[in-house]
C-alpha positions as CSV (number, residue, x, y, z in Angstrom):
1,M,-0.1,0.0,0.0
2,N,2.9,2.2,0.8
3,S,4.7,1.5,-2.3
4,R,1.5,2.3,-4.4
5,A,1.0,5.7,-3.0
6,D,4.4,6.7,-3.1
7,A,4.3,5.8,-6.7
8,A,1.1,7.5,-7.4
9,A,2.4,10.5,-5.4
10,T,5.4,10.5,-7.6
11,G,3.3,10.4,-10.9
12,A,1.4,13.2,-9.4
13,L,4.7,15.1,-9.0
14,T,6.4,13.9,-12.4
15,E,3.4,14.8,-14.5
16,P,3.7,18.7,-13.9
17,L,7.3,18.6,-14.2
18,R,7.1,17.1,-17.5
19,T,4.4,19.5,-18.6
20,I,6.5,22.5,-17.3
21,T,9.7,21.0,-18.9
22,K,8.0,20.7,-22.5
23,A,6.6,24.2,-22.2
24,G,9.8,25.7,-21.6
25,E,11.6,23.5,-24.3
26,Q,8.8,25.0,-26.6
27,G,9.2,28.5,-25.2
28,D,13.1,28.0,-25.9
29,R,12.3,27.0,-29.4
30,E,9.8,29.9,-30.2
31,S,12.3,32.2,-29.0
32,Q,15.2,30.6,-31.3
33,E,12.7,31.0,-34.2
34,Q,11.9,34.6,-33.5
35,T,15.6,35.8,-32.5
36,P,16.2,37.2,-35.6
37,G,13.3,39.5,-36.4
38,A,13.1,40.3,-32.8
39,A,16.6,41.1,-32.4
40,Q,16.3,43.4,-35.4
41,Q,13.2,45.3,-34.3
42,S,14.8,45.8,-30.8
43,A,17.8,47.1,-32.5
44,A,15.6,49.6,-34.4
45,E,13.6,50.5,-31.3
46,A,16.7,50.8,-29.1
47,D,17.7,53.7,-31.8
48,M,14.5,55.0,-32.2
49,T,14.5,55.7,-28.1
50,S,17.9,56.9,-27.6
51,D,19.3,60.2,-28.2
52,G,19.3,61.9,-31.5
53,C,16.6,59.7,-33.0
54,T,15.0,59.9,-36.3
55,L,11.5,59.0,-37.2
56,R,10.9,58.1,-40.9
57,A,7.4,60.1,-41.7
58,A,5.8,59.1,-45.0
59,V,3.8,62.3,-46.4
60,V,2.0,63.4,-49.5
61,D,1.6,67.1,-51.0
62,I,-1.8,67.9,-49.9
63,P,-2.1,71.5,-49.1
64,P,-2.8,73.1,-46.6
65,Y,-2.0,69.9,-44.4
66,A,1.3,69.2,-46.2
67,T,3.1,71.3,-48.8
68,L,6.7,71.0,-50.6
69,D,8.4,74.2,-51.5
70,A,10.8,74.7,-54.2
71,A,13.5,74.1,-51.9
72,G,12.4,70.7,-51.0
73,H,11.3,71.6,-47.2
74,W,7.8,70.6,-46.1
75,S,5.3,72.7,-44.5
76,G,1.8,72.7,-43.2
77,E,-0.5,72.5,-40.6
78,A,0.0,68.5,-40.2
79,V,3.7,68.2,-40.9
80,E,4.4,71.4,-38.7
81,L,2.5,69.6,-35.9
82,F,4.4,66.4,-36.6
83,R,7.7,68.1,-36.4
84,A,6.9,69.8,-33.2
85,V,5.7,66.9,-31.5
86,A,9.1,64.7,-32.6
87,Q,11.3,67.6,-31.5
88,D,9.5,67.4,-28.2
89,M,10.6,63.7,-28.1
90,G,14.2,64.6,-28.7
91,C,13.7,63.1,-32.4
92,E,14.4,64.2,-35.8
93,V,11.9,63.8,-38.7
94,E,12.9,62.4,-42.1
95,F,9.9,63.3,-44.3
96,I,9.7,60.8,-47.3
97,R,7.4,61.7,-50.1
98,M,5.2,58.9,-51.2
99,S,1.9,58.3,-53.0
100,P,-1.0,56.7,-50.9
101,S,-0.3,53.3,-52.6
102,D,3.4,53.4,-51.8
103,I,2.5,54.5,-48.1
104,L,0.3,51.2,-47.5
105,R,3.1,49.2,-48.9
106,A,5.8,51.0,-46.9
107,L,3.8,50.4,-43.7
108,E,3.7,46.6,-44.7
109,R,7.4,46.4,-45.0
110,D,7.9,48.4,-42.0
111,E,10.0,51.1,-44.4
112,I,8.6,54.0,-42.5
113,D,7.7,54.5,-39.0
114,A,5.0,57.2,-39.3
115,V,2.5,58.8,-41.8
116,A,2.5,62.3,-40.9
117,L,-0.8,62.9,-42.6
118,P,-4.3,63.3,-41.0
119,F,-6.1,59.9,-41.1
120,S,-9.9,58.9,-39.7
121,A,-10.3,55.5,-38.3
122,S,-11.0,52.8,-40.9
123,P,-10.8,49.0,-41.3
124,L,-7.6,49.8,-43.3
125,S,-5.6,52.3,-41.3
126,A,-6.4,50.1,-38.1
127,S,-5.0,47.1,-40.2
128,L,-1.5,48.7,-40.9
129,M,-1.4,51.4,-38.1
130,T,-2.0,52.6,-34.7
131,L,-3.8,56.0,-34.4
132,T,-2.5,58.6,-32.2
133,P,-5.0,60.7,-30.1
134,S,-7.1,62.9,-32.6
135,F,-5.5,66.3,-33.2
136,A,-8.5,67.7,-35.3
137,T,-11.8,66.9,-36.6
138,S,-12.6,66.7,-40.2
139,R,-15.8,68.2,-41.7
140,V,-16.2,66.3,-45.3
141,I,-18.6,68.7,-47.5
142,I,-19.8,68.5,-50.9
143,A,-18.3,70.8,-53.7
144,V,-20.7,71.2,-56.8
145,F,-20.3,73.0,-59.9
146,R,-23.3,75.7,-60.5
147,D,-22.9,77.2,-64.4
148,D,-24.6,80.3,-65.8
149,L,-26.1,81.2,-69.2
150,G,-22.7,81.7,-70.8
151,G,-21.5,78.1,-69.1
152,D,-24.6,76.3,-70.6
153,L,-23.7,78.2,-74.5
154,K,-20.4,76.8,-74.1
155,I,-21.5,73.1,-73.2
156,L,-23.8,73.6,-76.1
157,Y,-20.9,74.4,-78.3
158,Q,-18.5,71.7,-77.2
159,S,-21.4,69.4,-77.7
160,L,-21.8,70.4,-81.5
161,T,-17.9,70.2,-82.3
162,T,-17.0,66.8,-80.5
163,P,-14.8,65.0,-82.9
164,R,-17.8,62.7,-84.0
165,Q,-19.9,65.6,-84.8
166,L,-17.2,66.8,-86.8
167,R,-16.8,63.9,-88.9
168,V,-20.3,64.0,-90.0
169,Y,-20.3,67.5,-91.0
170,G,-17.4,66.7,-92.9
171,A,-19.2,64.1,-94.7
172,M,-22.6,65.9,-95.4
173,V,-20.2,69.1,-97.0
174,A,-18.5,66.5,-99.4
175,L,-21.8,65.0,-100.3
176,V,-23.2,68.1,-100.9
177,V,-20.5,69.4,-103.3
178,L,-20.1,65.9,-104.9
179,F,-23.9,65.7,-105.8
180,A,-24.0,69.3,-106.6
181,V,-21.2,69.1,-109.3
182,L,-22.7,65.7,-110.4
183,I,-26.1,67.0,-111.1
184,W,-24.5,70.0,-113.1
185,A,-22.6,67.8,-115.2
186,L,-25.5,65.4,-116.3
187,E,-28.2,68.2,-116.6
188,N,-26.2,71.4,-117.8
189,T,-26.6,70.5,-121.7
190,K,-30.7,69.6,-121.7
191,N,-31.9,71.6,-118.4
192,Q,-32.3,75.5,-117.8
193,H,-32.2,74.9,-114.2
194,F,-28.6,74.4,-114.5
195,P,-26.8,76.4,-117.1
196,G,-23.9,75.4,-118.8
197,G,-21.6,78.2,-117.2
198,R,-19.7,76.5,-114.7
199,R,-20.0,79.1,-112.0
200,E,-23.4,79.5,-112.5
201,G,-24.5,75.9,-113.1
202,I,-22.4,74.5,-109.7
203,G,-24.2,77.4,-107.5
204,S,-27.6,75.9,-108.9
205,G,-26.4,72.5,-108.2
206,L,-25.4,73.4,-104.6
207,W,-28.9,75.3,-104.1
208,W,-30.5,71.9,-105.4
209,S,-28.3,69.8,-103.1
210,I,-28.6,71.4,-100.1
211,T,-32.5,72.0,-100.3
212,T,-32.8,68.0,-101.0
213,L,-30.5,67.3,-97.9
214,S,-32.9,69.4,-95.9
215,T,-35.9,67.8,-97.2
216,V,-37.4,71.0,-98.0
217,G,-37.5,70.3,-101.4
218,Y,-38.5,73.9,-103.2
219,G,-39.0,72.4,-106.5
220,D,-37.6,75.4,-108.4
221,K,-34.6,73.2,-109.9
222,V,-35.3,69.5,-110.8
223,P,-33.6,67.1,-113.0
224,V,-35.1,66.3,-116.2
225,S,-33.0,63.4,-117.6
226,G,-33.3,59.7,-116.5
227,V,-29.6,59.5,-115.3
228,G,-30.1,62.9,-113.5
229,R,-33.3,61.6,-111.7
230,F,-31.8,58.4,-110.9
231,F,-28.6,60.3,-108.9
232,A,-31.1,62.6,-107.6
233,G,-33.0,59.9,-106.0
234,T,-29.8,58.4,-104.6
235,W,-29.5,61.7,-103.2
236,M,-32.8,61.9,-101.5
237,I,-32.1,58.7,-99.7
238,L,-28.6,59.5,-98.4
239,S,-30.1,62.6,-97.4
240,L,-32.6,60.8,-95.1
241,I,-30.0,58.7,-93.6
242,L,-27.4,61.6,-93.2
243,V,-30.1,63.7,-91.4
244,A,-31.0,60.7,-89.2
245,I,-27.1,60.3,-88.1
246,F,-26.8,64.2,-87.9
247,T,-30.1,64.2,-85.3
248,A,-28.6,61.3,-83.5
249,T,-25.4,62.7,-82.9
250,V,-26.3,66.0,-81.7
251,T,-28.9,64.6,-79.3
252,S,-26.6,62.2,-77.8
253,S,-23.6,64.6,-77.3
254,I,-26.2,67.1,-75.6
255,T,-27.7,64.2,-73.5
256,A,-24.3,63.5,-72.1
257,H,-23.8,67.0,-71.2
258,D,-27.3,67.1,-69.6
259,A,-26.7,63.7,-67.7
260,S,-25.3,65.6,-64.7
261,I,-27.3,65.3,-61.4
262,E,-28.1,68.2,-59.5
263,V,-26.5,67.5,-56.0
264,N,-28.2,69.7,-53.1
265,G,-27.2,67.2,-50.4
266,P,-26.1,63.9,-49.2
267,H,-29.6,62.3,-50.4
268,D,-28.3,63.2,-54.0
269,L,-25.0,61.3,-53.8
270,P,-26.0,57.7,-54.8
271,R,-27.2,59.0,-58.2
272,A,-24.4,61.2,-58.8
273,R,-20.7,61.0,-60.4
274,V,-18.9,61.4,-57.0
275,G,-15.1,62.1,-57.0
276,I,-12.6,61.8,-54.1
277,V,-9.0,62.3,-53.3
278,E,-7.6,58.6,-53.0
279,N,-7.1,57.6,-49.3
280,G,-8.5,61.0,-48.4
281,L,-10.4,61.8,-45.7
282,A,-13.9,61.2,-47.8
283,S,-12.7,57.5,-48.6
284,G,-14.1,56.1,-45.3
285,Y,-17.5,57.9,-45.9
286,V,-17.9,56.6,-49.4
287,N,-17.0,53.0,-48.7
288,D,-19.1,52.9,-45.6
289,H,-22.5,53.8,-47.6
290,F,-21.3,52.1,-50.6
291,L,-21.1,55.0,-53.0
292,P,-19.9,55.0,-56.4
293,H,-17.0,57.1,-57.0
294,V,-13.7,57.7,-58.8
295,S,-10.9,58.5,-56.7
296,Y,-8.2,61.0,-57.9
297,P,-4.3,61.2,-57.0
298,H,-4.9,65.1,-56.0
299,L,-7.7,67.2,-54.9
300,A,-6.8,69.8,-57.9
301,L,-7.4,66.9,-60.5
302,A,-10.8,65.9,-59.0
303,V,-11.9,69.8,-58.8
304,E,-10.8,70.1,-62.3
305,Q,-13.1,67.1,-63.4
306,L,-15.9,68.9,-61.6
307,R,-15.5,72.0,-63.4
308,L,-15.1,70.2,-67.3
309,G,-18.5,68.5,-66.3
310,N,-17.1,65.0,-66.0
311,L,-18.3,65.0,-61.9
312,D,-21.4,65.9,-60.2
313,A,-19.6,66.5,-57.1
314,V,-16.7,66.4,-55.1
315,L,-16.3,64.8,-51.6
316,A,-13.2,66.1,-49.7
317,D,-12.3,68.0,-46.3
318,Q,-13.7,71.3,-46.1
319,H,-10.3,73.0,-45.2
320,G,-8.5,71.6,-48.1
321,L,-11.3,72.4,-50.2
322,E,-11.8,76.0,-49.1
323,R,-7.9,76.6,-49.3
324,H,-7.7,75.0,-52.9
325,L,-10.6,77.3,-54.4
326,S,-9.4,80.6,-52.7
327,E,-6.3,79.8,-54.9
328,L,-8.3,78.7,-57.9
329,N,-10.4,81.9,-57.9
330,E,-13.5,79.7,-59.4
331,D,-16.7,81.3,-58.5
332,R,-18.6,78.7,-59.9
333,I,-17.9,76.0,-57.8
334,K,-20.1,76.0,-54.3
335,L,-19.6,74.3,-51.5
336,L,-22.5,73.0,-49.4
337,D,-23.4,74.0,-46.1
338,I,-24.2,70.7,-45.1
339,P,-21.5,68.4,-44.0
340,V,-21.7,64.9,-45.1
341,S,-19.6,63.6,-42.1
342,K,-17.4,64.5,-39.1
343,S,-15.0,62.5,-37.6
344,P,-11.4,63.0,-35.6
345,I,-8.5,62.8,-37.4
346,S,-5.2,61.7,-36.3
347,F,-1.5,60.6,-37.4
348,G,-0.6,56.8,-38.0
349,L,2.1,55.3,-36.5
350,R,3.4,51.7,-37.6
351,R,1.9,48.9,-35.3
352,T,5.3,47.1,-35.0
353,L,6.7,50.1,-33.0
354,S,7.6,49.7,-29.5
355,R,4.8,50.4,-27.1
356,D,6.9,52.8,-25.1
357,M,7.5,54.8,-28.6
358,I,3.7,54.7,-29.3
359,R,3.0,56.0,-25.8
360,Q,5.8,58.7,-25.7
361,F,4.4,60.3,-29.2
362,D,1.0,60.1,-27.8
363,A,1.8,61.9,-24.5
364,A,3.9,64.5,-26.3
365,L,0.9,65.1,-29.1
366,V,-1.4,65.6,-26.1
367,A,0.8,68.1,-24.5
368,R,1.5,69.9,-27.8
369,L,-2.1,70.4,-28.3
370,E,-2.7,71.3,-24.7
371,R,-0.3,74.2,-25.5
372,R,-1.3,75.3,-28.6
373,T,-3.2,78.4,-28.9
374,P,-5.1,79.5,-31.3
375,P,-6.5,76.1,-32.8
376,T,-6.0,75.9,-36.5
377,P,-8.9,76.2,-38.9
378,A,-11.3,73.4,-39.3
379,T,-10.0,72.0,-35.9
380,S,-11.8,71.4,-32.6
381,T,-11.3,74.0,-30.0
382,E,-12.0,71.4,-27.3
383,P,-9.3,68.8,-26.4
384,P,-9.4,65.4,-27.7
385,K,-11.5,63.2,-25.1
386,D,-10.0,60.3,-26.3
387,A,-6.3,61.3,-25.6
388,P,-4.5,59.0,-22.7
389,K,-3.0,60.8,-19.9
390,T,0.8,61.5,-19.8
391,P,2.6,58.8,-18.0
């Protein structure tokens, strides 16, 4: 009995020891597998937290948040705030100009540490970045084009002078001249309506050809020969076809320009042709509401397409739109008073940064926001409610 009890007790003690030993061996294997990447990341983070550290921040030329001057110096509201926060941390900033798509790839490859541009919360940003406390409130608004009578006449002129229309005009003129000369050549010796003089005869032929094309048919000049009447009948049939083609092309061109929808508020956006800035502050709104849209790399390009009539509305940050329109000096582009969305905007930090580094940046940003006066345009005058306390 005693030996059995001792064996049972020994087994009960041995089993946990085996479990602990296996767990320790498994932990050793995992640590060995993760050693290269972990060591590399630790070295990078040690360099980031040491004196004279450098933050690699991606940036895009999006006034007024970020602007690159001729000397290669970055300025703008977001850039200046990011630089000030980094200086408060004792770090330098290396601004790297990238396209929005390159920024996402660089974040995945750990080629940059932060994005010095305003971001709003979205599934894409949450998967690649850790958002800082919000430093402003974004108001996404609608820009529309309101034309006047002169603009309507310009659109009509553009509708009537498209390349397709010009080809139709050229074919009509060529056929009018061809049948005018042909009817004069066939009728000039036997028909007083088309006299023998080249100038007078071809002029009479042009009159007859034009009246036939327009289906007016005054009857003051008619062919009398059999061959002349045959070609006259051919021209009548061709005239019907040409008039139908002309009418169809003009109608389709005007209808294409008239297909625009007058946007008076967010309720009109599902039926409208909407343009946004690629990965801009309006991208979250159009994706959340499943709005058909066209993305443009720059706000200036989207506004230009709106002015040309290729878009019905442009969704963008109010501050950026007001700044761009003031520089453009275009009175026909109006900003609707009703914002489509309001959301806090933040910087983005690479998710693989150390927690200490992220906490230091957040604390420095909150401290900088509390000291900053007056607030920049389009920002909230209230301090961020979601800001963490300074450790």
